[in-house]
Each structure stands twice: as C-alpha cells, then as structure tokens.
N, CA, C and O atoms as CSV, one atom per row, in Angstrom:
chain,resi,resn,atom,element,x,y,z
A,1,MET,N,N,1.912,-16.000,21.804
A,1,MET,CA,C,2.514,-15.613,20.619
A,1,MET,C,C,2.585,-16.423,19.464
A,1,MET,O,O,3.135,-17.522,19.405
A,2,PHE,N,N,2.005,-15.834,18.550
A,2,PHE,CA,C,1.585,-16.489,17.059
A,2,PHE,C,C,2.428,-15.856,16.207
A,2,PHE,O,O,2.557,-14.632,16.217
A,3,ILE,N,N,3.107,-16.692,15.353
A,3,ILE,CA,C,3.262,-16.153,13.520
A,3,ILE,C,C,3.300,-17.183,12.696
A,3,ILE,O,O,4.024,-18.178,12.724
A,4,ASP,N,N,2.235,-16.789,11.755
A,4,ASP,CA,C,2.006,-17.110,10.988
A,4,ASP,C,C,2.811,-17.632,10.108
A,4,ASP,O,O,3.957,-17.189,10.177
A,5,LYS,N,N,2.641,-18.335,9.388
A,5,LYS,CA,C,3.621,-19.670,8.571
A,5,LYS,C,C,3.916,-19.273,7.353
A,5,LYS,O,O,2.954,-19.506,6.621
A,6,GLY,N,N,4.903,-18.720,6.714
A,6,GLY,CA,C,5.224,-18.136,5.382
A,6,GLY,C,C,5.219,-16.950,5.245
A,6,GLY,O,O,5.389,-16.324,4.198
A,7,ALA,N,N,4.987,-16.478,6.477
A,7,ALA,CA,C,4.982,-14.461,6.456
A,7,ALA,C,C,6.268,-13.681,6.802
A,7,ALA,O,O,6.567,-12.491,6.711
A,8,PHE,N,N,6.971,-14.863,7.264
A,8,PHE,CA,C,8.389,-13.976,7.830
A,8,PHE,C,C,9.656,-15.217,6.809
A,8,PHE,O,O,9.531,-16.431,6.650
A,9,THR,N,N,10.857,-14.222,6.265
A,9,THR,CA,C,11.893,-14.981,6.469
A,9,THR,C,C,13.354,-14.695,6.760
A,9,THR,O,O,13.695,-13.572,6.389
A,10,ILE,N,N,14.298,-15.420,7.327
A,10,ILE,CA,C,15.006,-14.899,8.250
A,10,ILE,C,C,16.414,-14.289,7.299
A,10,ILE,O,O,17.130,-15.048,6.646
A,11,ASN,N,N,16.519,-13.540,7.339
A,11,ASN,CA,C,18.053,-12.776,6.553
A,11,ASN,C,C,18.594,-11.786,7.695
A,11,ASN,O,O,18.204,-11.428,8.807
A,12,ASP,N,N,19.788,-11.502,6.782
A,12,ASP,CA,C,20.590,-10.488,7.010
A,12,ASP,C,C,19.374,-9.051,8.154
A,12,ASP,O,O,19.657,-8.217,9.014
A,13,HIS,N,N,18.586,-9.315,7.744
A,13,HIS,CA,C,18.036,-8.315,8.740
A,13,HIS,C,C,16.824,-8.672,9.799
A,13,HIS,O,O,16.178,-7.807,10.390
A,14,ALA,N,N,16.624,-10.086,9.940
A,14,ALA,CA,C,16.198,-10.337,11.412
A,14,ALA,C,C,17.120,-11.731,11.471
A,14,ALA,O,O,17.772,-12.374,10.648
A,15,TYR,N,N,16.784,-11.855,13.050
A,15,TYR,CA,C,17.410,-13.048,13.790
A,15,TYR,C,C,16.214,-13.841,14.205
A,15,TYR,O,O,15.146,-13.318,14.522
A,16,VAL,N,N,16.450,-15.174,14.187
A,16,VAL,CA,C,15.578,-16.395,15.359
A,16,VAL,C,C,16.361,-16.462,16.520
A,16,VAL,O,O,17.468,-16.817,16.115
A,17,LEU,N,N,16.407,-16.321,17.731
A,17,LEU,CA,C,16.986,-16.655,18.507
A,17,LEU,C,C,15.965,-17.689,19.569
A,17,LEU,O,O,14.776,-17.515,19.836
A,18,SER,N,N,16.977,-18.907,20.095
A,18,SER,CA,C,16.066,-20.063,20.607
A,18,SER,C,C,17.572,-20.490,21.616
A,18,SER,O,O,18.771,-20.211,21.610
A,19,VAL,N,N,16.607,-21.333,22.428
A,19,VAL,CA,C,18.085,-21.435,24.032
A,19,VAL,C,C,18.132,-23.056,23.413
A,19,VAL,O,O,17.158,-23.639,22.936
A,20,LYS,N,N,19.381,-23.561,23.538
A,20,LYS,CA,C,19.732,-25.410,23.031
A,20,LYS,C,C,18.699,-25.634,24.425
A,20,LYS,O,O,18.338,-24.863,25.313
A,21,PRO,N,N,18.457,-26.918,24.171
A,21,PRO,CA,C,17.922,-28.066,25.250
A,21,PRO,C,C,18.697,-28.260,26.942
A,21,PRO,O,O,18.341,-28.130,28.113
A,22,GLU,N,N,19.636,-28.551,26.367
A,22,GLU,CA,C,20.516,-28.764,27.616
A,22,GLU,C,C,20.082,-27.289,28.247
A,22,GLU,O,O,19.498,-27.383,29.326
A,23,TYR,N,N,20.314,-25.678,27.645
A,23,TYR,CA,C,20.077,-24.234,28.578
A,23,TYR,C,C,18.989,-24.443,28.943
A,23,TYR,O,O,18.749,-23.550,29.756
A,24,LYS,N,N,17.931,-25.244,28.832
A,24,LYS,CA,C,16.356,-24.460,28.768
A,24,LYS,C,C,15.977,-24.112,30.336
A,24,LYS,O,O,15.060,-23.362,30.672
A,25,GLU,N,N,17.002,-24.912,31.353
A,25,GLU,CA,C,16.532,-24.760,32.517
A,25,GLU,C,C,16.963,-23.309,33.072
A,25,GLU,O,O,16.573,-22.819,34.132
A,26,TYR,N,N,17.932,-22.663,32.053
A,26,TYR,CA,C,19.326,-21.661,32.630
A,26,TYR,C,C,18.771,-19.923,32.231
A,26,TYR,O,O,19.102,-18.846,32.727
A,27,VAL,N,N,17.812,-20.271,31.133
A,27,VAL,CA,C,17.937,-18.740,30.452
A,27,VAL,C,C,16.489,-18.978,30.060
A,27,VAL,O,O,16.080,-20.056,29.630
A,28,ASP,N,N,15.858,-18.059,30.212
A,28,ASP,CA,C,13.903,-17.837,30.155
A,28,ASP,C,C,14.542,-16.794,28.860
A,28,ASP,O,O,15.343,-15.875,29.027
A,29,LEU,N,N,13.938,-17.232,27.566
A,29,LEU,CA,C,13.889,-16.399,26.599
A,29,LEU,C,C,13.492,-15.158,26.248
A,29,LEU,O,O,13.860,-14.349,25.396
A,30,GLU,N,N,12.482,-15.185,27.267
A,30,GLU,CA,C,11.726,-13.779,27.473
A,30,GLU,C,C,12.283,-12.781,28.217
A,30,GLU,O,O,12.153,-11.631,27.796
A,31,TRP,N,N,12.972,-13.007,29.397
A,31,TRP,CA,C,14.044,-12.302,30.040
A,31,TRP,C,C,14.905,-11.882,29.682
A,31,TRP,O,O,15.121,-10.681,29.838
A,32,PHE,N,N,15.999,-12.920,28.873
A,32,PHE,CA,C,16.806,-12.365,27.859
A,32,PHE,C,C,17.042,-11.420,27.085
A,32,PHE,O,O,17.981,-10.632,26.968
A,33,SER,N,N,15.111,-11.737,26.029
A,33,SER,CA,C,14.972,-10.399,25.001
A,33,SER,C,C,15.006,-8.764,25.921
A,33,SER,O,O,15.511,-7.736,25.472
A,34,TYR,N,N,14.395,-8.892,27.140
A,34,TYR,CA,C,14.920,-7.791,28.057
A,34,TYR,C,C,16.382,-7.201,27.700
A,34,TYR,O,O,16.780,-6.250,27.026
A,35,VAL,N,N,16.999,-8.226,28.477
A,35,VAL,CA,C,18.450,-7.621,28.807
A,35,VAL,C,C,19.156,-7.670,27.540
A,35,VAL,O,O,20.302,-7.226,27.594
A,36,CYS,N,N,18.828,-8.025,26.603
A,36,CYS,CA,C,19.354,-8.291,25.572
A,36,CYS,C,C,19.333,-7.339,24.794
A,36,CYS,O,O,20.041,-7.461,23.794
A,37,GLU,N,N,18.487,-5.989,24.963
A,37,GLU,CA,C,18.173,-5.027,23.949
A,37,GLU,C,C,19.772,-4.011,24.244
A,37,GLU,O,O,20.338,-3.535,23.261
A,38,LYS,N,N,20.334,-3.790,25.630
A,38,LYS,CA,C,21.142,-2.791,26.170
A,38,LYS,C,C,22.166,-3.257,24.499
A,38,LYS,O,O,22.470,-2.621,23.490
A,39,TYR,N,N,22.425,-4.802,25.023
A,39,TYR,CA,C,23.913,-5.269,24.091
A,39,TYR,C,C,23.682,-5.367,22.509
A,39,TYR,O,O,24.629,-5.534,21.741
A,40,THR,N,N,22.486,-5.263,22.118
A,40,THR,CA,C,21.737,-5.073,20.870
A,40,THR,C,C,21.838,-3.552,20.517
A,40,THR,O,O,22.182,-3.329,19.356
A,41,LYS,N,N,21.634,-2.633,21.192
A,41,LYS,CA,C,22.179,-1.255,20.893
A,41,LYS,C,C,23.572,-1.735,20.360
A,41,LYS,O,O,23.855,-1.792,19.163
A,42,ASN,N,N,24.294,-2.029,21.251
A,42,ASN,CA,C,26.208,-1.950,20.910
A,42,ASN,C,C,26.814,-2.365,19.585
A,42,ASN,O,O,27.742,-1.812,18.996
A,43,CYS,N,N,25.913,-3.770,19.106
A,43,CYS,CA,C,25.999,-4.183,17.978
A,43,CYS,C,C,25.845,-3.532,16.805
A,43,CYS,O,O,26.503,-3.931,15.845
A,44,VAL,N,N,24.747,-2.155,16.618
A,44,VAL,CA,C,23.930,-1.752,15.199
A,44,VAL,C,C,25.514,-0.897,14.757
A,44,VAL,O,O,26.437,-0.589,15.511
A,45,THR,N,N,25.438,-0.776,13.913
A,45,THR,CA,C,27.213,-0.307,13.005
A,45,THR,C,C,26.562,1.061,12.774
A,45,THR,O,O,26.994,2.184,13.036
A,46,SER,N,N,25.388,0.667,12.204
A,46,SER,CA,C,24.849,1.966,11.553
A,46,SER,C,C,23.534,2.662,11.892
A,46,SER,O,O,22.445,2.111,12.048
A,47,LYS,N,N,23.678,3.336,11.938
A,47,LYS,CA,C,22.596,4.630,12.951
A,47,LYS,C,C,21.033,5.079,12.253
A,47,LYS,O,O,19.931,5.400,12.696
A,48,ASP,N,N,21.750,4.865,10.714
A,48,ASP,CA,C,20.766,5.961,9.983
A,48,ASP,C,C,19.234,5.469,10.007
A,48,ASP,O,O,18.689,5.423,11.110
A,49,SER,N,N,18.637,5.165,9.072
A,49,SER,CA,C,16.889,4.798,9.338
A,49,SER,C,C,16.760,3.197,8.962
A,49,SER,O,O,15.616,2.744,8.941
A,50,ASN,N,N,17.677,2.457,8.712
A,50,ASN,CA,C,18.378,1.513,8.380
A,50,ASN,C,C,19.414,0.820,8.901
A,50,ASN,O,O,20.366,0.399,8.244
A,51,GLY,N,N,19.225,0.666,10.279
A,51,GLY,CA,C,20.365,0.795,10.587
A,51,GLY,C,C,21.486,-1.579,10.502
A,51,GLY,O,O,20.884,-2.626,10.266
A,52,THR,N,N,22.512,-1.479,10.701
A,52,THR,CA,C,23.336,-2.325,10.324
A,52,THR,C,C,23.511,-3.138,11.595
A,52,THR,O,O,24.456,-2.714,12.260
A,53,PHE,N,N,22.772,-4.366,12.231
A,53,PHE,CA,C,23.396,-5.394,12.850
A,53,PHE,C,C,24.326,-5.831,12.532
A,53,PHE,O,O,24.580,-5.862,11.327
A,54,ASN,N,N,25.402,-6.456,13.661
A,54,ASN,CA,C,26.645,-7.403,13.417
A,54,ASN,C,C,26.628,-7.877,14.229
A,54,ASN,O,O,26.692,-7.424,15.372
A,55,LYS,N,N,26.484,-9.518,13.694
A,55,LYS,CA,C,26.343,-10.109,14.496
A,55,LYS,C,C,27.515,-10.715,14.929
A,55,LYS,O,O,27.044,-11.723,15.458
A,56,GLU,N,N,28.960,-10.810,15.096
A,56,GLU,CA,C,29.790,-11.287,15.028
A,56,GLU,C,C,29.923,-10.260,16.300
A,56,GLU,O,O,30.511,-10.719,17.279
A,57,ILE,N,N,29.541,-9.209,16.362
A,57,ILE,CA,C,30.053,-8.919,17.829
A,57,ILE,C,C,28.975,-8.623,18.803
A,57,ILE,O,O,28.999,-7.923,19.815
A,58,PHE,N,N,27.853,-9.443,18.166
A,58,PHE,CA,C,26.678,-9.641,19.171
A,58,PHE,C,C,27.313,-10.638,19.880
A,58,PHE,O,O,27.351,-10.709,21.108
A,59,LEU,N,N,27.963,-11.640,18.861
A,59,LEU,CA,C,27.813,-13.650,19.254
A,59,LEU,C,C,29.207,-12.779,20.368
A,59,LEU,O,O,28.890,-12.982,21.540
A,60,LYS,N,N,30.426,-12.014,20.294
A,60,LYS,CA,C,31.227,-11.854,21.191
A,60,LYS,C,C,31.044,-11.642,22.384
A,60,LYS,O,O,31.767,-12.116,23.260
A,61,GLU,N,N,29.702,-10.638,22.675
A,61,GLU,CA,C,29.113,-10.077,24.045
A,61,GLU,C,C,29.022,-11.178,25.163
A,61,GLU,O,O,28.797,-12.368,24.937
A,62,GLN,N,N,29.248,-10.561,26.523
A,62,GLN,CA,C,29.622,-11.808,27.384
A,62,GLN,C,C,28.234,-10.839,28.406
A,62,GLN,O,O,28.050,-9.744,28.939
A,63,ILE,N,N,27.660,-11.940,28.210
A,63,ILE,CA,C,25.896,-11.623,28.773
A,63,ILE,C,C,25.772,-12.525,30.472
A,63,ILE,O,O,25.733,-13.747,30.615
A,64,GLU,N,N,25.746,-11.811,31.224
A,64,GLU,CA,C,25.757,-12.305,32.946
A,64,GLU,C,C,24.174,-12.693,32.908
A,64,GLU,O,O,23.212,-12.004,32.570
A,65,LEU,N,N,24.276,-14.756,33.623
A,65,LEU,CA,C,22.945,-14.675,33.626
A,65,LEU,C,C,22.617,-14.520,35.083
A,65,LEU,O,O,23.403,-14.256,35.993
A,66,ILE,N,N,21.442,-14.709,35.142
A,66,ILE,CA,C,21.307,-14.502,36.746
A,66,ILE,C,C,20.270,-15.604,37.008
A,66,ILE,O,O,19.592,-16.015,36.066
A,67,ASP,N,N,20.115,-16.101,38.242
A,67,ASP,CA,C,19.124,-17.299,38.650
A,67,ASP,C,C,17.801,-17.099,37.950
A,67,ASP,O,O,17.133,-16.117,37.627
A,68,TYR,N,N,17.658,-18.646,37.823
A,68,TYR,CA,C,16.501,-18.768,36.463
A,68,TYR,C,C,15.149,-18.373,37.074
A,68,TYR,O,O,14.134,-17.944,36.524
A,69,GLU,N,N,15.364,-18.586,38.121
A,69,GLU,CA,C,13.850,-18.344,39.132
A,69,GLU,C,C,13.315,-16.749,39.110
A,69,GLU,O,O,12.177,-16.309,38.949
A,70,MET,N,N,14.732,-15.989,39.359
A,70,MET,CA,C,14.452,-14.895,39.322
A,70,MET,C,C,14.340,-14.148,38.217
A,70,MET,O,O,14.062,-12.948,38.210
A,71,GLN,N,N,14.557,-14.846,37.250
A,71,GLN,CA,C,14.600,-14.171,35.497
A,71,GLN,C,C,13.026,-14.501,35.055
A,71,GLN,O,O,12.578,-14.011,34.019
A,72,LYS,N,N,12.007,-15.588,36.128
A,72,LYS,CA,C,10.828,-16.003,35.627
A,72,LYS,C,C,10.664,-14.764,36.419
A,72,LYS,O,O,10.200,-13.864,35.720
A,73,GLN,N,N,10.826,-14.514,37.298
A,73,GLN,CA,C,9.934,-13.328,38.491
A,73,GLN,C,C,9.854,-12.096,37.834
A,73,GLN,O,O,8.876,-11.353,37.916
A,74,ILE,N,N,11.048,-11.821,37.066
A,74,ILE,CA,C,11.336,-10.682,36.281
A,74,ILE,C,C,10.348,-10.549,35.076
A,74,ILE,O,O,10.058,-9.442,34.622
A,75,VAL,N,N,9.950,-11.467,34.682
A,75,VAL,CA,C,9.318,-11.600,33.124
A,75,VAL,C,C,7.650,-11.522,33.957
A,75,VAL,O,O,6.818,-10.837,33.362
A,76,LYS,N,N,7.217,-12.171,35.220
A,76,LYS,CA,C,5.667,-12.067,35.409
A,76,LYS,C,C,5.915,-10.716,35.802
A,76,LYS,O,O,4.940,-10.020,35.522
A,77,LYS,N,N,6.901,-10.032,36.378
A,77,LYS,CA,C,6.628,-8.342,36.583
A,77,LYS,C,C,6.383,-7.584,35.395
A,77,LYS,O,O,5.340,-6.996,35.111
A,78,LYS,N,N,7.703,-7.668,34.558
A,78,LYS,CA,C,7.216,-6.957,33.236
A,78,LYS,C,C,6.275,-6.921,32.583
A,78,LYS,O,O,5.883,-5.976,31.899
A,79,ARG,N,N,5.554,-8.489,32.791
A,79,ARG,CA,C,4.243,-8.835,31.738
A,79,ARG,C,C,2.746,-7.694,32.977
A,79,ARG,O,O,1.964,-6.850,32.540
A,80,SER,N,N,2.893,-8.183,34.511
A,80,SER,CA,C,2.285,-6.983,34.957
A,80,SER,C,C,2.163,-5.415,34.129
A,80,SER,O,O,1.187,-4.829,33.659
A,81,LEU,N,N,3.325,-5.129,34.183
A,81,LEU,CA,C,3.276,-3.455,34.064
A,81,LEU,C,C,3.151,-3.286,32.596
A,81,LEU,O,O,2.926,-2.103,32.341
A,82,HIS,N,N,3.203,-3.928,31.680
A,82,HIS,CA,C,2.527,-4.048,30.357
A,82,HIS,C,C,1.030,-4.299,30.681
A,82,HIS,O,O,0.260,-3.900,29.807
A,83,VAL,N,N,0.543,-4.808,31.630
A,83,VAL,CA,C,-1.090,-4.773,31.462
A,83,VAL,C,C,-1.646,-3.853,32.069
A,83,VAL,O,O,-2.868,-3.713,32.091
A,84,ILE,N,N,-0.510,-2.809,32.868
A,84,ILE,CA,C,-0.935,-1.843,33.659
A,84,ILE,C,C,-0.693,-0.330,32.648
A,84,ILE,O,O,-1.189,0.794,32.573
A,85,GLN,N,N,0.052,-0.884,32.184
A,85,GLN,CA,C,0.782,0.197,30.783
A,85,GLN,C,C,-0.852,0.300,29.853
A,85,GLN,O,O,-1.523,1.323,29.715
A,86,ALA,N,N,-1.101,-0.771,29.441
A,86,ALA,CA,C,-2.091,-0.569,28.070
A,86,ALA,C,C,-3.349,-0.154,29.001
A,86,ALA,O,O,-4.063,0.797,28.683
A,87,LYS,N,N,-3.590,-0.948,30.215
A,87,LYS,CA,C,-4.710,-0.149,30.552
A,87,LYS,C,C,-4.612,1.383,31.209
A,87,LYS,O,O,-5.627,2.060,31.372
A,88,LEU,N,N,-3.795,1.673,31.430
A,88,LEU,CA,C,-3.191,3.321,31.653
A,88,LEU,C,C,-3.617,3.906,30.384
A,88,LEU,O,O,-4.028,5.066,30.409
A,89,LYS,N,N,-3.576,3.255,29.253
A,89,LYS,CA,C,-3.654,4.162,27.994
A,89,LYS,C,C,-4.819,4.332,27.538
A,89,LYS,O,O,-5.262,5.370,27.044
A,90,CYS,N,N,-5.486,3.097,27.716
A,90,CYS,CA,C,-7.034,2.674,27.701
A,90,CYS,C,C,-7.765,4.032,28.524
A,90,CYS,O,O,-8.426,4.930,28.003
A,91,PHE,N,N,-7.480,3.893,29.691
A,91,PHE,CA,C,-8.244,4.669,30.643
A,91,PHE,C,C,-7.634,6.708,29.923
A,91,PHE,O,O,-8.449,7.441,29.363
A,92,ILE,N,N,-6.339,7.075,30.140
A,92,ILE,CA,C,-6.432,7.616,29.498
A,92,ILE,C,C,-7.199,8.007,28.152
A,92,ILE,O,O,-7.631,9.157,28.229
A,93,ALA,N,N,-7.457,7.453,27.086
A,93,ALA,CA,C,-8.095,8.293,26.157
A,93,ALA,C,C,-9.382,7.770,25.621
A,93,ALA,O,O,-9.858,7.819,24.486
A,94,VAL,N,N,-9.948,7.108,27.053
A,94,VAL,CA,C,-11.173,7.497,27.236
A,94,VAL,C,C,-11.727,8.267,28.096
A,94,VAL,O,O,-12.943,8.463,28.081
A,95,LEU,N,N,-10.839,8.873,29.062
A,95,LEU,CA,C,-11.234,10.526,29.561
A,95,LEU,C,C,-10.828,11.508,28.846
A,95,LEU,O,O,-11.519,12.524,28.775
A,96,GLY,N,N,-9.219,11.365,27.947
A,96,GLY,CA,C,-9.520,12.381,27.046
A,96,GLY,C,C,-11.030,12.123,26.038
A,96,GLY,O,O,-11.810,13.050,26.250
A,97,LYS,N,N,-11.409,11.427,25.348
A,97,LYS,CA,C,-12.801,11.364,24.846
A,97,LYS,C,C,-14.018,12.184,25.370
A,97,LYS,O,O,-14.727,12.937,24.703
A,98,THR,N,N,-14.145,11.816,27.028
A,98,THR,CA,C,-14.458,12.486,27.596
A,98,THR,C,C,-14.618,13.635,27.919
A,98,THR,O,O,-15.617,14.245,27.538
A,99,GLU,N,N,-13.633,14.236,28.736
A,99,GLU,CA,C,-13.427,16.096,28.070
A,99,GLU,C,C,-13.794,16.233,27.186
A,99,GLU,O,O,-14.688,17.066,27.339
A,100,ASN,N,N,-13.712,15.848,25.758
A,100,ASN,CA,C,-13.353,16.710,24.602
A,100,ASN,C,C,-15.283,16.340,24.232
A,100,ASN,O,O,-15.700,16.826,23.180
A,101,SER,N,N,-15.909,15.840,24.766
A,101,SER,CA,C,-17.443,15.539,24.882
A,101,SER,C,C,-17.686,16.689,25.466
A,101,SER,O,O,-17.915,17.702,24.805
A,102,VAL,N,N,-17.666,16.672,26.741
A,102,VAL,CA,C,-17.909,17.522,27.844
A,102,VAL,C,C,-17.755,19.208,27.460
A,102,VAL,O,O,-18.471,20.158,27.779
A,103,SER,N,N,-16.782,19.154,26.820
A,103,SER,CA,C,-16.221,20.371,26.246
A,103,SER,C,C,-17.591,20.721,25.045
A,103,SER,O,O,-18.352,21.688,25.080
A,104,VAL,N,N,-17.579,20.052,24.449
A,104,VAL,CA,C,-18.473,19.960,23.226
A,104,VAL,C,C,-19.659,20.679,23.788
A,104,VAL,O,O,-20.141,21.769,23.480
A,105,GLU,N,N,-20.069,19.640,24.848
A,105,GLU,CA,C,-21.663,20.234,25.217
A,105,GLU,C,C,-21.807,21.811,25.611
A,105,GLU,O,O,-22.733,22.549,25.277
A,106,ILE,N,N,-20.592,22.173,26.455
A,106,ILE,CA,C,-20.798,23.135,27.270
A,106,ILE,C,C,-20.693,24.015,26.263
A,106,ILE,O,O,-21.441,24.978,26.434
A,107,ARG,N,N,-19.888,24.072,25.021
A,107,ARG,CA,C,-19.600,25.682,23.834
A,107,ARG,C,C,-21.173,25.116,23.327
A,107,ARG,O,O,-21.881,26.121,23.260
A,108,ALA,N,N,-21.921,23.971,22.975
A,108,ALA,CA,C,-23.331,23.918,22.402
A,108,ALA,C,C,-24.297,24.839,23.580
A,108,ALA,O,O,-25.107,25.713,23.274
A,109,ASP,N,N,-24.064,24.517,24.568
A,109,ASP,CA,C,-24.637,25.410,25.853
A,109,ASP,C,C,-24.785,26.517,25.788
A,109,ASP,O,O,-25.917,26.941,26.022
A,110,ARG,N,N,-23.658,27.511,25.426
A,110,ARG,CA,C,-23.186,28.215,25.186
A,110,ARG,C,C,-24.296,29.318,24.238
A,110,ARG,O,O,-24.786,30.370,24.649
A,111,TYR,N,N,-24.517,28.555,22.611
A,111,TYR,CA,C,-24.827,29.566,21.623
A,111,TYR,C,C,-26.210,29.415,21.999
A,111,TYR,O,O,-27.078,30.089,21.444
C-alpha cells in the first residue's frame, strides 16, 4: 500500500488507525479494518451524503479480538477472495465484449 506524501490531511473527515508497538503481535491491522466496518457503521450519527462519524462513540466500542494467527489466516483468505473477485470481473468484462462482437458480426452477416 502506498500513500503519496502531502496528498492527504487528517481532520474530522479522516482518521489514521495504527497499532501501538506493544500490541503488534495481538492485532493485525488489516483484519481489524474488516471487523471495524460493522463498528464504524454504528458510529455514524448522520446518514446524509456527508455522514458524520462520532469518534467518542467509536472509542467506547468493545471489540473482541481473536487469536492473532487466526486474524492472519482470515486476511490471507480475504486477499485470495479479492483476487478471485477481480479475475471474475475481468472475465465478465471480456465475455461481455465477446458477446457484443459476436452479435455485431451476426447482424452484419444478415444484411
């Protein structure tokens, strides 16, 4: 993952999550981002086009940690699923183009 320096600022619209050094072997941040989604939904106080995130509510949430090795396995499987999903999207796009080109050829043969 790469974030260009100077491209972003942190304010009430974005927060950076990091794991304290003493917890590095207890929490996989990528796993936490998956789990965190359901908790962050509970912390949105305004659901309009520019939703408002309430940090105080989020900091009060109790998030259950599972075994660190299990977290890493989940991340590995999620990554594999993302790769499969991306390949399927490409395949569907290619299939759609192929079907369109075949139907165009058929139409051309009719005339």
